[in-house]
N, CA, C and O atoms as a Maestro MAE file, in Angstrom:
{
 s_m_m2io_version
 :::
 2.0.0
}

f_m_ct {
 s_m_title
 :::
 protein
 m_atom[336] {
  # First column is atom index #
  i_m_mmod_type
  r_m_x_coord
  r_m_y_coord
  r_m_z_coord
  i_m_residue_number
  s_m_chain_name
  s_m_pdb_residue_name
  s_m_pdb_atom_name
  i_m_atomic_number
  :::
  1 25 111.241 115.397 49.320 1 A "MET " " N  " 7
  2 3 110.126 115.144 50.193 1 A "MET " " CA " 6
  3 2 110.589 115.331 51.639 1 A "MET " " C  " 6
  4 15 111.659 114.848 52.010 1 A "MET " " O  " 8
  5 25 109.815 116.012 52.441 2 A "PRO " " N  " 7
  6 3 110.191 116.189 53.848 2 A "PRO " " CA " 6
  7 2 110.280 114.835 54.572 2 A "PRO " " C  " 6
  8 15 109.506 113.921 54.290 2 A "PRO " " O  " 8
  9 25 111.213 114.722 55.486 3 A "ALA " " N  " 7
  10 3 111.460 113.458 56.193 3 A "ALA " " CA " 6
  11 2 110.234 112.963 56.947 3 A "ALA " " C  " 6
  12 15 109.962 111.763 56.964 3 A "ALA " " O  " 8
  13 25 109.487 113.877 57.573 4 A "ASP " " N  " 7
  14 3 108.319 113.434 58.340 4 A "ASP " " CA " 6
  15 2 107.229 112.874 57.423 4 A "ASP " " C  " 6
  16 15 106.528 111.931 57.791 4 A "ASP " " O  " 8
  17 25 107.091 113.450 56.243 5 A "ARG " " N  " 7
  18 3 106.098 112.948 55.288 5 A "ARG " " CA " 6
  19 2 106.520 111.569 54.766 5 A "ARG " " C  " 6
  20 15 105.685 110.676 54.622 5 A "ARG " " O  " 8
  21 25 107.810 111.399 54.485 6 A "ARG " " N  " 7
  22 3 108.319 110.116 54.012 6 A "ARG " " CA " 6
  23 2 108.086 109.041 55.076 6 A "ARG " " C  " 6
  24 15 107.647 107.936 54.758 6 A "ARG " " O  " 8
  25 25 108.377 109.361 56.320 7 A "ALA " " N  " 7
  26 3 108.183 108.395 57.402 7 A "ALA " " CA " 6
  27 2 106.704 108.029 57.545 7 A "ALA " " C  " 6
  28 15 106.376 106.860 57.752 7 A "ALA " " O  " 8
  29 25 105.820 109.005 57.437 8 A "ALA " " N  " 7
  30 3 104.385 108.727 57.531 8 A "ALA " " CA " 6
  31 2 103.931 107.814 56.389 8 A "ALA " " C  " 6
  32 15 103.127 106.905 56.597 8 A "ALA " " O  " 8
  33 25 104.441 108.058 55.206 9 A "MET " " N  " 7
  34 3 104.094 107.221 54.060 9 A "MET " " CA " 6
  35 2 104.605 105.792 54.259 9 A "MET " " C  " 6
  36 15 103.903 104.832 53.939 9 A "MET " " O  " 8
  37 25 105.804 105.651 54.778 10 A "CYS " " N  " 7
  38 3 106.361 104.323 55.018 10 A "CYS " " CA " 6
  39 2 105.565 103.580 56.086 10 A "CYS " " C  " 6
  40 15 105.288 102.389 55.947 10 A "CYS " " O  " 8
  41 25 105.206 104.275 57.131 11 A "ARG " " N  " 7
  42 3 104.424 103.643 58.200 11 A "ARG " " CA " 6
  43 2 103.083 103.153 57.651 11 A "ARG " " C  " 6
  44 15 102.662 102.034 57.944 11 A "ARG " " O  " 8
  45 25 102.422 103.982 56.865 12 A "THR " " N  " 7
  46 3 101.140 103.595 56.271 12 A "THR " " CA " 6
  47 2 101.317 102.409 55.331 12 A "THR " " C  " 6
  48 15 100.527 101.465 55.361 12 A "THR " " O  " 8
  49 25 102.346 102.456 54.500 13 A "ALA " " N  " 7
  50 3 102.593 101.369 53.554 13 A "ALA " " CA " 6
  51 2 102.859 100.059 54.291 13 A "ALA " " C  " 6
  52 15 102.382 99.004 53.873 13 A "ALA " " O  " 8
  53 25 103.614 100.121 55.374 14 A "LEU " " N  " 7
  54 3 103.914 98.919 56.147 14 A "LEU " " CA " 6
  55 2 102.636 98.342 56.759 14 A "LEU " " C  " 6
  56 15 102.441 97.127 56.768 14 A "LEU " " O  " 8
  57 25 101.785 99.204 57.259 15 A "GLN " " N  " 7
  58 3 100.535 98.748 57.871 15 A "GLN " " CA " 6
  59 2 99.566 98.165 56.848 15 A "GLN " " C  " 6
  60 15 98.832 97.226 57.154 15 A "GLN " " O  " 8
  61 25 99.559 98.708 55.650 16 A "LYS " " N  " 7
  62 3 98.614 98.274 54.618 16 A "LYS " " CA " 6
  63 2 99.103 97.067 53.816 16 A "LYS " " C  " 6
  64 15 98.299 96.321 53.258 16 A "LYS " " O  " 8
  65 25 100.414 96.881 53.763 17 A "ALA " " N  " 7
  66 3 100.980 95.792 52.957 17 A "ALA " " CA " 6
  67 2 100.548 94.442 53.518 17 A "ALA " " C  " 6
  68 15 100.537 94.224 54.730 17 A "ALA " " O  " 8
  69 25 100.197 93.556 52.613 18 A "GLU " " N  " 7
  70 3 99.796 92.211 53.018 18 A "GLU " " CA " 6
  71 2 100.900 91.191 52.740 18 A "GLU " " C  " 6
  72 15 101.057 90.223 53.484 18 A "GLU " " O  " 8
  73 25 101.657 91.409 51.674 19 A "ARG " " N  " 7
  74 3 102.717 90.476 51.303 19 A "ARG " " CA " 6
  75 2 104.043 90.876 51.940 19 A "ARG " " C  " 6
  76 15 104.343 92.062 52.072 19 A "ARG " " O  " 8
  77 25 104.820 89.895 52.330 20 A "ASP " " N  " 7
  78 3 106.131 90.160 52.920 20 A "ASP " " CA " 6
  79 2 107.039 90.916 51.959 20 A "ASP " " C  " 6
  80 15 107.811 91.777 52.380 20 A "ASP " " O  " 8
  81 25 106.948 90.596 50.666 21 A "ASP " " N  " 7
  82 3 107.784 91.296 49.687 21 A "ASP " " CA " 6
  83 2 107.468 92.787 49.649 21 A "ASP " " C  " 6
  84 15 108.367 93.610 49.479 21 A "ASP " " O  " 8
  85 25 106.202 93.135 49.806 22 A "ASP " " N  " 7
  86 3 105.826 94.548 49.825 22 A "ASP " " CA " 6
  87 2 106.351 95.232 51.087 22 A "ASP " " C  " 6
  88 15 106.755 96.394 51.046 22 A "ASP " " O  " 8
  89 25 106.342 94.520 52.190 23 A "LYS " " N  " 7
  90 3 106.879 95.071 53.442 23 A "LYS " " CA " 6
  91 2 108.387 95.278 53.328 23 A "LYS " " C  " 6
  92 15 108.937 96.236 53.870 23 A "LYS " " O  " 8
  93 25 109.042 94.371 52.618 24 A "ARG " " N  " 7
  94 3 110.493 94.511 52.413 24 A "ARG " " CA " 6
  95 2 110.820 95.750 51.578 24 A "ARG " " C  " 6
  96 15 111.867 96.371 51.762 24 A "ARG " " O  " 8
  97 25 109.933 96.099 50.675 25 A "LEU " " N  " 7
  98 3 110.143 97.330 49.902 25 A "LEU " " CA " 6
  99 2 110.143 98.547 50.818 25 A "LEU " " C  " 6
  100 15 110.916 99.483 50.613 25 A "LEU " " O  " 8
  101 25 109.282 98.533 51.823 26 A "VAL " " N  " 7
  102 3 109.265 99.627 52.801 26 A "VAL " " CA " 6
  103 2 110.598 99.659 53.537 26 A "VAL " " C  " 6
  104 15 111.164 100.731 53.753 26 A "VAL " " O  " 8
  105 25 111.099 98.494 53.922 27 A "LEU " " N  " 7
  106 3 112.389 98.439 54.620 27 A "LEU " " CA " 6
  107 2 113.526 98.978 53.747 27 A "LEU " " C  " 6
  108 15 114.481 99.561 54.261 27 A "LEU " " O  " 8
  109 25 113.425 98.787 52.443 28 A "GLU " " N  " 7
  110 3 114.447 99.344 51.550 28 A "GLU " " CA " 6
  111 2 114.435 100.867 51.577 28 A "GLU " " C  " 6
  112 15 115.492 101.494 51.513 28 A "GLU " " O  " 8
  113 25 113.266 101.460 51.669 29 A "VAL " " N  " 7
  114 3 113.174 102.919 51.772 29 A "VAL " " CA " 6
  115 2 113.772 103.371 53.099 29 A "VAL " " C  " 6
  116 15 114.479 104.377 53.156 29 A "VAL " " O  " 8
  117 25 113.488 102.630 54.158 30 A "VAL " " N  " 7
  118 3 114.063 102.954 55.469 30 A "VAL " " CA " 6
  119 2 115.587 102.922 55.391 30 A "VAL " " C  " 6
  120 15 116.253 103.769 55.986 30 A "VAL " " O  " 8
  121 25 116.144 101.954 54.665 31 A "LEU " " N  " 7
  122 3 117.600 101.878 54.492 31 A "LEU " " CA " 6
  123 2 118.159 103.109 53.785 31 A "LEU " " C  " 6
  124 15 119.239 103.596 54.120 31 A "LEU " " O  " 8
  125 25 117.419 103.598 52.816 32 A "ARG " " N  " 7
  126 3 117.906 104.743 52.031 32 A "ARG " " CA " 6
  127 2 117.854 106.054 52.802 32 A "ARG " " C  " 6
  128 15 118.656 106.954 52.551 32 A "ARG " " O  " 8
  129 25 116.927 106.168 53.727 33 A "TYR " " N  " 7
  130 3 116.719 107.432 54.444 33 A "TYR " " CA " 6
  131 2 116.703 107.191 55.948 33 A "TYR " " C  " 6
  132 15 115.662 107.357 56.584 33 A "TYR " " O  " 8
  133 25 117.837 106.804 56.527 34 A "PRO " " N  " 7
  134 3 117.864 106.488 57.958 34 A "PRO " " CA " 6
  135 2 117.603 107.712 58.837 34 A "PRO " " C  " 6
  136 15 118.122 108.800 58.591 34 A "PRO " " O  " 8
  137 25 116.798 107.505 59.850 35 A "SER " " N  " 7
  138 3 116.496 108.540 60.848 35 A "SER " " CA " 6
  139 2 115.854 107.844 62.034 35 A "SER " " C  " 6
  140 15 115.597 106.641 61.989 35 A "SER " " O  " 8
  141 25 115.596 108.591 63.087 36 A "ALA " " N  " 7
  142 3 114.934 108.013 64.263 36 A "ALA " " CA " 6
  143 2 113.531 107.531 63.921 36 A "ALA " " C  " 6
  144 15 113.106 106.475 64.388 36 A "ALA " " O  " 8
  145 25 112.815 108.294 63.111 37 A "ALA " " N  " 7
  146 3 111.460 107.896 62.718 37 A "ALA " " CA " 6
  147 2 111.492 106.630 61.869 37 A "ALA " " C  " 6
  148 15 110.653 105.745 62.035 37 A "ALA " " O  " 8
  149 25 112.452 106.548 60.967 38 A "MET " " N  " 7
  150 3 112.563 105.365 60.122 38 A "MET " " CA " 6
  151 2 112.993 104.153 60.946 38 A "MET " " C  " 6
  152 15 112.560 103.034 60.673 38 A "MET " " O  " 8
  153 25 113.832 104.367 61.940 39 A "ARG " " N  " 7
  154 3 114.236 103.273 62.829 39 A "ARG " " CA " 6
  155 2 113.014 102.719 63.545 39 A "ARG " " C  " 6
  156 15 112.873 101.503 63.681 39 A "ARG " " O  " 8
  157 25 112.142 103.584 63.995 40 A "ALA " " N  " 7
  158 3 110.916 103.142 64.676 40 A "ALA " " CA " 6
  159 2 110.053 102.286 63.751 40 A "ALA " " C  " 6
  160 15 109.441 101.313 64.192 40 A "ALA " " O  " 8
  161 25 110.005 102.645 62.487 41 A "ILE " " N  " 7
  162 3 109.229 101.866 61.509 41 A "ILE " " CA " 6
  163 2 109.856 100.483 61.338 41 A "ILE " " C  " 6
  164 15 109.139 99.484 61.277 41 A "ILE " " O  " 8
  165 25 111.170 100.418 61.261 42 A "ALA " " N  " 7
  166 3 111.851 99.131 61.139 42 A "ALA " " CA " 6
  167 2 111.591 98.263 62.369 42 A "ALA " " C  " 6
  168 15 111.416 97.051 62.248 42 A "ALA " " O  " 8
  169 25 111.566 98.870 63.527 43 A "LEU " " N  " 7
  170 3 111.288 98.112 64.746 43 A "LEU " " CA " 6
  171 2 109.855 97.590 64.762 43 A "LEU " " C  " 6
  172 15 109.593 96.505 65.281 43 A "LEU " " O  " 8
  173 25 108.933 98.357 64.196 44 A "GLU " " N  " 7
  174 3 107.556 97.867 64.057 44 A "GLU " " CA " 6
  175 2 107.536 96.639 63.149 44 A "GLU " " C  " 6
  176 15 106.850 95.658 63.437 44 A "GLU " " O  " 8
  177 25 108.287 96.698 62.060 45 A "ALA " " N  " 7
  178 3 108.342 95.575 61.122 45 A "ALA " " CA " 6
  179 2 108.950 94.340 61.777 45 A "ALA " " C  " 6
  180 15 108.636 93.216 61.385 45 A "ALA " " O  " 8
  181 25 109.813 94.534 62.763 46 A "ALA " " N  " 7
  182 3 110.453 93.406 63.451 46 A "ALA " " CA " 6
  183 2 109.453 92.569 64.242 46 A "ALA " " C  " 6
  184 15 109.775 91.454 64.650 46 A "ALA " " O  " 8
  185 25 108.255 93.083 64.465 47 A "ASN " " N  " 7
  186 3 107.219 92.306 65.142 47 A "ASN " " CA " 6
  187 2 106.660 91.203 64.251 47 A "ASN " " C  " 6
  188 15 105.992 90.290 64.735 47 A "ASN " " O  " 8
  189 25 106.928 91.284 62.967 48 A "ASP " " N  " 7
  190 3 106.494 90.270 62.009 48 A "ASP " " CA " 6
  191 2 107.586 89.200 61.946 48 A "ASP " " C  " 6
  192 15 108.707 89.503 61.537 48 A "ASP " " O  " 8
  193 25 107.292 87.961 62.338 49 A "PRO " " N  " 7
  194 3 108.329 86.925 62.357 49 A "PRO " " CA " 6
  195 2 109.045 86.730 61.018 49 A "PRO " " C  " 6
  196 15 110.232 86.405 61.000 49 A "PRO " " O  " 8
  197 25 108.351 86.921 59.910 50 A "ALA " " N  " 7
  198 3 108.968 86.743 58.601 50 A "ALA " " CA " 6
  199 2 109.974 87.840 58.277 50 A "ALA " " C  " 6
  200 15 110.839 87.649 57.422 50 A "ALA " " O  " 8
  201 25 109.877 88.978 58.941 51 A "LEU " " N  " 7
  202 3 110.748 90.125 58.657 51 A "LEU " " CA " 6
  203 2 111.699 90.451 59.792 51 A "LEU " " C  " 6
  204 15 112.524 91.356 59.667 51 A "LEU " " O  " 8
  205 25 111.596 89.728 60.897 52 A "LYS " " N  " 7
  206 3 112.299 90.104 62.116 52 A "LYS " " CA " 6
  207 2 113.791 90.368 61.918 52 A "LYS " " C  " 6
  208 15 114.277 91.446 62.262 52 A "LYS " " O  " 8
  209 25 114.521 89.398 61.369 53 A "ASP " " N  " 7
  210 3 115.976 89.561 61.227 53 A "ASP " " CA " 6
  211 2 116.327 90.739 60.324 53 A "ASP " " C  " 6
  212 15 117.174 91.566 60.662 53 A "ASP " " O  " 8
  213 25 115.672 90.800 59.190 54 A "GLU " " N  " 7
  214 3 115.941 91.884 58.245 54 A "GLU " " CA " 6
  215 2 115.586 93.232 58.854 54 A "GLU " " C  " 6
  216 15 116.344 94.193 58.718 54 A "GLU " " O  " 8
  217 25 114.447 93.313 59.520 55 A "ALA " " N  " 7
  218 3 114.004 94.576 60.112 55 A "ALA " " CA " 6
  219 2 114.952 95.034 61.223 55 A "ALA " " C  " 6
  220 15 115.202 96.231 61.363 55 A "ALA " " O  " 8
  221 25 115.480 94.101 62.007 56 A "LEU " " N  " 7
  222 3 116.420 94.481 63.067 56 A "LEU " " CA " 6
  223 2 117.724 95.021 62.489 56 A "LEU " " C  " 6
  224 15 118.309 95.953 63.040 56 A "LEU " " O  " 8
  225 25 118.176 94.445 61.394 57 A "LEU " " N  " 7
  226 3 119.372 94.983 60.738 57 A "LEU " " CA " 6
  227 2 119.111 96.373 60.183 57 A "LEU " " C  " 6
  228 15 119.964 97.255 60.282 57 A "LEU " " O  " 8
  229 25 117.949 96.568 59.606 58 A "VAL " " N  " 7
  230 3 117.588 97.881 59.067 58 A "VAL " " CA " 6
  231 2 117.500 98.892 60.210 58 A "VAL " " C  " 6
  232 15 117.959 100.026 60.072 58 A "VAL " " O  " 8
  233 25 116.918 98.490 61.324 59 A "ALA " " N  " 7
  234 3 116.825 99.391 62.485 59 A "ALA " " CA " 6
  235 2 118.213 99.770 62.984 59 A "ALA " " C  " 6
  236 15 118.446 100.918 63.362 59 A "ALA " " O  " 8
  237 25 119.128 98.816 62.986 60 A "THR " " N  " 7
  238 3 120.504 99.089 63.401 60 A "THR " " CA " 6
  239 2 121.165 100.088 62.457 60 A "THR " " C  " 6
  240 15 121.850 101.010 62.898 60 A "THR " " O  " 8
  241 25 120.957 99.900 61.166 61 A "ALA " " N  " 7
  242 3 121.524 100.827 60.184 61 A "ALA " " CA " 6
  243 2 120.929 102.218 60.354 61 A "ALA " " C  " 6
  244 15 121.649 103.213 60.270 61 A "ALA " " O  " 8
  245 25 119.631 102.296 60.592 62 A "ALA " " N  " 7
  246 3 118.981 103.597 60.775 62 A "ALA " " CA " 6
  247 2 119.504 104.285 62.033 62 A "ALA " " C  " 6
  248 15 119.674 105.504 62.056 62 A "ALA " " O  " 8
  249 25 119.753 103.508 63.067 63 A "ALA " " N  " 7
  250 3 120.271 104.086 64.314 63 A "ALA " " CA " 6
  251 2 121.680 104.626 64.128 63 A "ALA " " C  " 6
  252 15 122.067 105.605 64.766 63 A "ALA " " O  " 8
  253 25 122.449 103.983 63.247 64 A "SER " " N  " 7
  254 3 123.829 104.428 63.041 64 A "SER " " CA " 6
  255 2 123.895 105.671 62.166 64 A "SER " " C  " 6
  256 15 124.945 106.302 62.038 64 A "SER " " O  " 8
  257 25 122.746 106.019 61.558 65 A "GLY " " N  " 7
  258 3 122.719 107.210 60.725 65 A "GLY " " CA " 6
  259 2 123.237 106.993 59.320 65 A "GLY " " C  " 6
  260 15 123.397 107.945 58.556 65 A "GLY " " O  " 8
  261 25 123.498 105.744 58.978 66 A "ARG " " N  " 7
  262 3 123.941 105.465 57.610 66 A "ARG " " CA " 6
  263 2 123.146 104.273 57.100 66 A "ARG " " C  " 6
  264 15 122.870 103.331 57.842 66 A "ARG " " O  " 8
  265 25 122.794 104.324 55.868 67 A "GLY " " N  " 7
  266 3 122.116 103.191 55.265 67 A "GLY " " CA " 6
  267 2 123.148 102.222 54.728 67 A "GLY " " C  " 6
  268 15 124.330 102.557 54.648 67 A "GLY " " O  " 8
  269 25 122.730 101.056 54.369 68 A "PHE " " N  " 7
  270 3 123.595 100.155 53.628 68 A "PHE " " CA " 6
  271 2 122.730 99.448 52.616 68 A "PHE " " C  " 6
  272 15 121.516 99.335 52.788 68 A "PHE " " O  " 8
  273 25 123.350 98.977 51.571 69 A "ASP " " N  " 7
  274 3 122.549 98.454 50.471 69 A "ASP " " CA " 6
  275 2 122.056 97.035 50.730 69 A "ASP " " C  " 6
  276 15 122.495 96.358 51.660 69 A "ASP " " O  " 8
  277 25 121.153 96.622 49.898 70 A "ARG " " N  " 7
  278 3 120.495 95.327 50.063 70 A "ARG " " CA " 6
  279 2 121.492 94.169 49.969 70 A "ARG " " C  " 6
  280 15 121.310 93.151 50.638 70 A "ARG " " O  " 8
  281 25 122.525 94.303 49.166 71 A "ALA " " N  " 7
  282 3 123.534 93.250 49.060 71 A "ALA " " CA " 6
  283 2 124.242 93.058 50.396 71 A "ALA " " C  " 6
  284 15 124.463 91.929 50.835 71 A "ALA " " O  " 8
  285 25 124.595 94.168 51.038 72 A "GLU " " N  " 7
  286 3 125.226 94.073 52.353 72 A "GLU " " CA " 6
  287 2 124.278 93.427 53.354 72 A "GLU " " C  " 6
  288 15 124.689 92.590 54.157 72 A "GLU " " O  " 8
  289 25 123.019 93.815 53.301 73 A "LEU " " N  " 7
  290 3 122.027 93.260 54.201 73 A "LEU " " CA " 6
  291 2 121.904 91.753 53.981 73 A "LEU " " C  " 6
  292 15 121.845 90.990 54.945 73 A "LEU " " O  " 8
  293 25 121.864 91.324 52.728 74 A "GLY " " N  " 7
  294 3 121.781 89.903 52.421 74 A "GLY " " CA " 6
  295 2 122.977 89.125 52.949 74 A "GLY " " C  " 6
  296 15 122.824 88.028 53.486 74 A "GLY " " O  " 8
  297 25 124.164 89.692 52.797 75 A "LYS " " N  " 7
  298 3 125.368 89.034 53.311 75 A "LYS " " CA " 6
  299 2 125.304 88.889 54.825 75 A "LYS " " C  " 6
  300 15 125.619 87.835 55.377 75 A "LYS " " O  " 8
  301 25 124.893 89.958 55.480 76 A "ALA " " N  " 7
  302 3 124.818 89.928 56.941 76 A "ALA " " CA " 6
  303 2 123.810 88.891 57.414 76 A "ALA " " C  " 6
  304 15 124.075 88.159 58.368 76 A "ALA " " O  " 8
  305 25 122.662 88.823 56.758 77 A "LEU " " N  " 7
  306 3 121.664 87.828 57.135 77 A "LEU " " CA " 6
  307 2 122.173 86.412 56.876 77 A "LEU " " C  " 6
  308 15 121.958 85.515 57.692 77 A "LEU " " O  " 8
  309 25 122.840 86.211 55.754 78 A "ALA " " N  " 7
  310 3 123.347 84.884 55.396 78 A "ALA " " CA " 6
  311 2 124.403 84.412 56.399 78 A "ALA " " C  " 6
  312 15 124.488 83.223 56.707 78 A "ALA " " O  " 8
  313 25 125.184 85.330 56.890 79 A "GLN " " N  " 7
  314 3 126.227 84.974 57.842 79 A "GLN " " CA " 6
  315 2 125.681 84.861 59.257 79 A "GLN " " C  " 6
  316 15 126.359 84.348 60.147 79 A "GLN " " O  " 8
  317 25 124.468 85.335 59.467 80 A "GLY " " N  " 7
  318 3 123.881 85.276 60.801 80 A "GLY " " CA " 6
  319 2 124.641 86.128 61.788 80 A "GLY " " C  " 6
  320 15 124.696 85.818 62.978 80 A "GLY " " O  " 8
  321 25 125.229 87.209 61.293 81 A "SER " " N  " 7
  322 3 126.087 88.021 62.161 81 A "SER " " CA " 6
  323 2 125.367 89.177 62.831 81 A "SER " " C  " 6
  324 15 126.008 90.006 63.476 81 A "SER " " O  " 8
  325 25 124.038 89.253 62.692 82 A "HIS " " N  " 7
  326 3 123.332 90.383 63.291 82 A "HIS " " CA " 6
  327 2 123.273 90.225 64.804 82 A "HIS " " C  " 6
  328 15 123.195 89.113 65.327 82 A "HIS " " O  " 8
  329 25 123.311 91.330 65.474 83 A "LYS " " N  " 7
  330 3 123.200 91.357 66.936 83 A "LYS " " CA " 6
  331 2 122.142 92.391 67.292 83 A "LYS " " C  " 6
  332 15 122.411 93.592 67.310 83 A "LYS " " O  " 8
  333 25 120.914 91.899 67.580 84 A "PRO " " N  " 7
  334 3 119.826 92.863 67.879 84 A "PRO " " CA " 6
  335 2 120.133 93.715 69.089 84 A "PRO " " C  " 6
  336 15 119.326 94.565 69.466 84 A "PRO " " O  " 8
  :::
 }
 m_bond[335] {
  # First column is bond index #
  i_m_from
  i_m_to
  i_m_order
  :::
  1 1 2 1
  2 2 3 1
  3 3 4 2
  4 3 5 1
  5 5 6 1
  6 6 7 1
  7 7 8 2
  8 7 9 1
  9 9 10 1
  10 10 11 1
  11 11 12 2
  12 11 13 1
  13 13 14 1
  14 14 15 1
  15 15 16 2
  16 15 17 1
  17 17 18 1
  18 18 19 1
  19 19 20 2
  20 19 21 1
  21 21 22 1
  22 22 23 1
  23 23 24 2
  24 23 25 1
  25 25 26 1
  26 26 27 1
  27 27 28 2
  28 27 29 1
  29 29 30 1
  30 30 31 1
  31 31 32 2
  32 31 33 1
  33 33 34 1
  34 34 35 1
  35 35 36 2
  36 35 37 1
  37 37 38 1
  38 38 39 1
  39 39 40 2
  40 39 41 1
  41 41 42 1
  42 42 43 1
  43 43 44 2
  44 43 45 1
  45 45 46 1
  46 46 47 1
  47 47 48 2
  48 47 49 1
  49 49 50 1
  50 50 51 1
  51 51 52 2
  52 51 53 1
  53 53 54 1
  54 54 55 1
  55 55 56 2
  56 55 57 1
  57 57 58 1
  58 58 59 1
  59 59 60 2
  60 59 61 1
  61 61 62 1
  62 62 63 1
  63 63 64 2
  64 63 65 1
  65 65 66 1
  66 66 67 1
  67 67 68 2
  68 67 69 1
  69 69 70 1
  70 70 71 1
  71 71 72 2
  72 71 73 1
  73 73 74 1
  74 74 75 1
  75 75 76 2
  76 75 77 1
  77 77 78 1
  78 78 79 1
  79 79 80 2
  80 79 81 1
  81 81 82 1
  82 82 83 1
  83 83 84 2
  84 83 85 1
  85 85 86 1
  86 86 87 1
  87 87 88 2
  88 87 89 1
  89 89 90 1
  90 90 91 1
  91 91 92 2
  92 91 93 1
  93 93 94 1
  94 94 95 1
  95 95 96 2
  96 95 97 1
  97 97 98 1
  98 98 99 1
  99 99 100 2
  100 99 101 1
  101 101 102 1
  102 102 103 1
  103 103 104 2
  104 103 105 1
  105 105 106 1
  106 106 107 1
  107 107 108 2
  108 107 109 1
  109 109 110 1
  110 110 111 1
  111 111 112 2
  112 111 113 1
  113 113 114 1
  114 114 115 1
  115 115 116 2
  116 115 117 1
  117 117 118 1
  118 118 119 1
  119 119 120 2
  120 119 121 1
  121 121 122 1
  122 122 123 1
  123 123 124 2
  124 123 125 1
  125 125 126 1
  126 126 127 1
  127 127 128 2
  128 127 129 1
  129 129 130 1
  130 130 131 1
  131 131 132 2
  132 131 133 1
  133 133 134 1
  134 134 135 1
  135 135 136 2
  136 135 137 1
  137 137 138 1
  138 138 139 1
  139 139 140 2
  140 139 141 1
  141 141 142 1
  142 142 143 1
  143 143 144 2
  144 143 145 1
  145 145 146 1
  146 146 147 1
  147 147 148 2
  148 147 149 1
  149 149 150 1
  150 150 151 1
  151 151 152 2
  152 151 153 1
  153 153 154 1
  154 154 155 1
  155 155 156 2
  156 155 157 1
  157 157 158 1
  158 158 159 1
  159 159 160 2
  160 159 161 1
  161 161 162 1
  162 162 163 1
  163 163 164 2
  164 163 165 1
  165 165 166 1
  166 166 167 1
  167 167 168 2
  168 167 169 1
  169 169 170 1
  170 170 171 1
  171 171 172 2
  172 171 173 1
  173 173 174 1
  174 174 175 1
  175 175 176 2
  176 175 177 1
  177 177 178 1
  178 178 179 1
  179 179 180 2
  180 179 181 1
  181 181 182 1
  182 182 183 1
  183 183 184 2
  184 183 185 1
  185 185 186 1
  186 186 187 1
  187 187 188 2
  188 187 189 1
  189 189 190 1
  190 190 191 1
  191 191 192 2
  192 191 193 1
  193 193 194 1
  194 194 195 1
  195 195 196 2
  196 195 197 1
  197 197 198 1
  198 198 199 1
  199 199 200 2
  200 199 201 1
  201 201 202 1
  202 202 203 1
  203 203 204 2
  204 203 205 1
  205 205 206 1
  206 206 207 1
  207 207 208 2
  208 207 209 1
  209 209 210 1
  210 210 211 1
  211 211 212 2
  212 211 213 1
  213 213 214 1
  214 214 215 1
  215 215 216 2
  216 215 217 1
  217 217 218 1
  218 218 219 1
  219 219 220 2
  220 219 221 1
  221 221 222 1
  222 222 223 1
  223 223 224 2
  224 223 225 1
  225 225 226 1
  226 226 227 1
  227 227 228 2
  228 227 229 1
  229 229 230 1
  230 230 231 1
  231 231 232 2
  232 231 233 1
  233 233 234 1
  234 234 235 1
  235 235 236 2
  236 235 237 1
  237 237 238 1
  238 238 239 1
  239 239 240 2
  240 239 241 1
  241 241 242 1
  242 242 243 1
  243 243 244 2
  244 243 245 1
  245 245 246 1
  246 246 247 1
  247 247 248 2
  248 247 249 1
  249 249 250 1
  250 250 251 1
  251 251 252 2
  252 251 253 1
  253 253 254 1
  254 254 255 1
  255 255 256 2
  256 255 257 1
  257 257 258 1
  258 258 259 1
  259 259 260 2
  260 259 261 1
  261 261 262 1
  262 262 263 1
  263 263 264 2
  264 263 265 1
  265 265 266 1
  266 266 267 1
  267 267 268 2
  268 267 269 1
  269 269 270 1
  270 270 271 1
  271 271 272 2
  272 271 273 1
  273 273 274 1
  274 274 275 1
  275 275 276 2
  276 275 277 1
  277 277 278 1
  278 278 279 1
  279 279 280 2
  280 279 281 1
  281 281 282 1
  282 282 283 1
  283 283 284 2
  284 283 285 1
  285 285 286 1
  286 286 287 1
  287 287 288 2
  288 287 289 1
  289 289 290 1
  290 290 291 1
  291 291 292 2
  292 291 293 1
  293 293 294 1
  294 294 295 1
  295 295 296 2
  296 295 297 1
  297 297 298 1
  298 298 299 1
  299 299 300 2
  300 299 301 1
  301 301 302 1
  302 302 303 1
  303 303 304 2
  304 303 305 1
  305 305 306 1
  306 306 307 1
  307 307 308 2
  308 307 309 1
  309 309 310 1
  310 310 311 1
  311 311 312 2
  312 311 313 1
  313 313 314 1
  314 314 315 1
  315 315 316 2
  316 315 317 1
  317 317 318 1
  318 318 319 1
  319 319 320 2
  320 319 321 1
  321 321 322 1
  322 322 323 1
  323 323 324 2
  324 323 325 1
  325 325 326 1
  326 326 327 1
  327 327 328 2
  328 327 329 1
  329 329 330 1
  330 330 331 1
  331 331 332 2
  332 331 333 1
  333 333 334 1
  334 334 335 1
  335 335 336 2
  :::
 }
}
């Protein structure tokens, strides 16, 4: 799938999702396919207080050009080691 189409689908899914768990699924896709467009989507998700910490970590991973898995993300959140 072309990157721009994937990003558009993620943005739409994030906007339409009502449950936090569904929004987190979008963030998992952002983790798998990091890019500038995906980073922007993660930053949009950071406006939601329930997703803020997780979304900022995902945005950081997208900016670095490498994804990291959900286990790593969970460890980082648990340790409170994120630096927005």
